[in-house]
N, C-alpha and C positions, 0 to 999 in steps of 0.2 A: 682647465679653469679650477684654480682656488674655491673654494665659497664659505663659509662662517655663517651660522647661524648662531644668535644668543638667549638666551635666556633670561631676563632677568622680573626681580620681583621683591624690590625694593630689602629693607630691612626686616624682614620678617625672617624669622623660622621656621622650618619643618612645614611650609606649604610644599614637597613634595617635588621640588623642582627641579634635585638632581636624580629625585628617579622620573621622572614627565622626559630630563637631558637623556639621560641614559637609556633609556627605551625608544628615542626619535632616535637615537645613534644602531642600536641593535637593526631600528627597517632600515634606516637607512646603509647600514653596511648587508645587512643581506638580499640591498636589491643588486649589492652587487660593488656599492661608493665607500671609498678606505674613511675612512672614521680615526680622527679622534676629538677627544675632551678636555680640556681645563677650566679651572677651577680659581676665580676669580674673587677674596675675601676681603670686605671693608675693616676688617677691626685693625688696630696697633698694632698688636700681636703679633712677633717675629714666625709662630708655628702654634699649633691646638696642641699643641706636646703639654702643657703646667696650665691649661685653658680647667674649667675644674670640666667636668664629661652631664652637669646638670643644669650647666649652663647652655656646653657648644654642645651635646651627644658626642658617640665616641672617638676613635682615634688610628685614622688610617696608616699602616704605616708601609709603604713605598718597594719595593724591592731594591735601589739602592738606599732604605735606611729616612727616610724624607717623613718626618711626622704630620701630616697632614689630613683636610679635611675628612667628614666619615665617603661624602658625597666618591670620590675618588674610590671605594671599597665596592661602590656600586657601578662605577662604571666600569670595573674589572672585569664583575661579573656579569655585565650584558655587552660587550664587546670582546671582539680578539685583541685590546693593546693592552701590552705592557705599559703602566703609567710612571714616573718618573718624579722626584722634587720639578719639575720641567713643566709639568703640568697642574701645579697650583701657588700660585702667586694672593701673596695676605699686604694692603700700605703700609701694616710693620715694617716686610721683606723690599718695600720699593724704599720708602725714606732710608731703614740705615746703609741702605747701598746709598741712595744722596749724600744720607751724610758722609758716609767713607769716603765720596769720592771728591765733599766739600773741605774736611779736614782734611784730603794730601792734596787743594790746590788745583785742582781740575777745574774747576769755576772763575781761574782766576780773580778772583775779589769780587766777580756778581754778586749779587743778593738774590738769594736760591730761597723763592716763597713761594706754596699754596698761595691759586688764584681759582677761588670755585664759578665754578660757572651756571 
């Protein structure tokens, strides 16, 4: 049975959530479990490739060429899994896809809106 562990920490960066997540994954993997890690970032940028490293940190480039958050580099060093662009999502990527679908008419004229909760 698939199980999920979510590590959250608000919008404060550099708290060590990525290292803590990678460490936990390594411990689970050492116990014989199959693990993978994903990173969901709340920023509107599509990827960190053009963001200032002083504001966001270094960029990690996956084997498939995706410019991702530095945490993916930590994840790859701690566990045996190779990560790809499918392991890193940003709000900007999600908005980009939703807007593309809206422009194509996929929502049949319905209102597309963000409803905060």
